[in-house]
C-alpha positions in Angstrom: -12.6 106.9 -9.7 -12.6 106.9 -13.4 -9.3 107.3 -15.3 -8.3 110.9 -15.6 -8.6 112.7 -18.9 -5.3 114.0 -20.3 -5.4 117.5 -21.7 -1.8 117.5 -22.7 -1.3 120.9 -21.1 1.3 121.1 -18.4 0.8 123.4 -15.5 3.1 126.3 -16.1 4.7 128.7 -13.7 3.0 132.0 -13.1 3.8 134.9 -15.3 6.7 137.0 -13.8 6.2 136.9 -10.1 7.5 139.5 -7.7 10.9 138.8 -6.4 10.7 136.4 -3.5 7.3 135.1 -4.6 8.5 132.4 -7.1 8.6 129.0 -5.5 11.3 126.5 -6.2 10.4 123.3 -8.0 12.5 120.4 -9.1 13.2 120.1 -12.8 11.6 117.1 -14.4 15.0 115.2 -14.4 15.4 115.9 -10.7 12.2 114.2 -9.7 12.9 110.9 -7.8 10.6 108.0 -7.4 11.3 107.7 -3.7 10.5 111.3 -3.2 7.2 111.0 -5.0 6.3 107.8 -3.1 7.2 109.5 0.2 5.0 112.5 -0.6 2.1 110.3 -1.5 2.4 108.1 1.5 0.7 110.6 3.8 -3.2 110.5 3.8 -3.5 114.3 3.7 -1.1 114.7 0.8 -2.8 111.8 -1.1 -6.1 113.6 -0.4 -4.7 116.8 -1.9 -3.5 115.0 -5.0 -6.8 113.2 -5.4 -8.7 116.5 -5.3 -6.3 118.0 -7.8 -6.7 115.0 -10.1 -10.5 115.2 -9.9 -10.4 118.9 -10.8 -7.8 118.5 -13.6 -6.9 122.2 -13.3 -5.5 124.4 -10.7 -6.9 124.9 -7.2 -5.9 127.5 -4.6 -4.7 126.4 -1.2 -8.0 127.8 0.3 -10.0 125.4 -1.9 -8.9 122.5 0.3 -10.8 121.8 3.5 -8.3 119.7 5.4 -8.8 118.7 9.0 -5.3 120.0 10.0 -3.9 123.4 11.1 -2.9 125.9 8.5 0.8 125.4 9.2 0.4 121.6 8.7 -1.4 122.2 5.5 1.4 124.5 4.3 3.9 121.7 5.2 1.9 119.1 3.1 1.9 121.4 0.1 5.6 122.1 0.4 6.4 118.3 0.5 4.3 117.8 -2.6 5.9 120.7 -4.4 9.5 119.8 -3.4 9.0 116.1 -4.5 7.7 117.2 -7.9 4.2 116.0 -7.5 2.6 119.5 -7.7 3.5 122.9 -9.2 2.6 126.0 -7.2 2.4 129.5 -8.5 1.1 132.8 -7.1 -1.8 134.3 -9.0 -2.3 137.6 -7.3 -2.6 136.8 -3.6 -3.7 133.2 -4.1 -1.2 130.3 -4.3 -2.4 128.0 -7.0 -1.7 124.3 -7.2 -1.6 122.0 -10.2 -0.7 118.4 -10.5 2.5 117.7 -12.5 0.8 114.7 -14.1 2.6 115.1 -17.4 6.0 115.1 -15.8 5.1 112.2 -13.5 3.6 110.2 -16.4 6.7 110.7 -18.6 9.1 109.6 -15.7 6.9 106.9 -14.2 4.3 105.7 -16.7 1.1 104.6 -15.1 2.2 105.3 -11.5 0.0 108.2 -10.8 -3.1 106.6 -12.4 -2.5 103.4 -10.5 -2.0 105.1 -7.2 -5.1 107.3 -7.7 -7.2 104.2 -8.7 -5.9 102.3 -5.6 -6.7 105.3 -3.3 -10.2 105.4 -4.8 -10.8 101.7 -4.2 -9.5 102.0 -0.6 -11.7 105.0 0.1 -14.7 103.1 -1.3 -13.8 100.0 0.8 -13.3 102.1 4.0 -16.3 104.4 3.4 -14.1 107.5 3.0 
């Protein structure tokens, strides 16, 4: 996997969402390294992050074809959101997901790029 291009644009929350539809996210200064590492330690969550990094935009939950149940997929997205790895926002009926790479790079310079490069090398080595 080639290094990701930086657009400089952070993923922003949705325009005013209906009450109850806004999802909680940690503020940048609340993101903890151990939470990020825990979130990325699961192969399905790492796969989601790799797909988001490759797209460099937002993807809806339905754009991901994961070999797990819908409830397990929901759990994985929640862990990623609550750890500060992704930002989720409703756009109409779709829940959109974007990588919080600007926040992560400011807090932990080089961490995300290193993890994504290592994951790509592992996938190539294991044929996945």
